[in-house]
N, C-alpha and C positions, 0 to 999 in steps of 0.2 A: 536474417535475424528479424525478430519482432519484439515489441514491448507491450506490456500490459500495465496500466496505472490504476492504483486503488487510492481512494481518498475517503477517510472516515473521521468522525469527530471523537471516537473513543479507540484507544489502542487495542483493546480486546476485539472490537469489531474488525479492525484492520487485520489482526492476527488470524481471525477466523476466515476472512475472505481470502487472504493469501494462502493459507493452508488448504482451503478448498480448491483453489486454482492449481496449486502444485500437485495435489492428488490426481487431478485430471490431465495434467500436462503430458502430452504425447511426445514432445521434443526433448531437447536437452536444456537444462538451466545454465545460463551463462553468468548472471549476476543479479543481485537484488540491491537496490538503493533505497534507503530509508530517510525520511525527513520529518521533523516536527516543527510546527509553527504555532504561535499564539498571538492573538490580537484582543483588543478591548472593544466592546460595543456597549457604551454607557458604563454601567458597573459590572457588566458580565464579561468574563474571560471566555474566549472562544479558542478551542484547540483544533488543530488540523494535523492528522497523522497520515502520511502518504508513503506509498511504496511503489517503486517502478521495478518490474521484473523484466529482465532481458533474457530472451530464450530463442532457440532455433526450433523450427517446425519440421 
């Protein structure tokens, strides 16, 4: 098994990258884990959207 991790600051960017990866995937998809985190930097909110794809090659 292998994993691929994606980290983006916008959910649409994450969606695009995951879909592109899945289009090219030669093995079998096992699972996708998704997470969202938010933090503050001064007055600014910073979002982090991550996905971990578990697959076989």
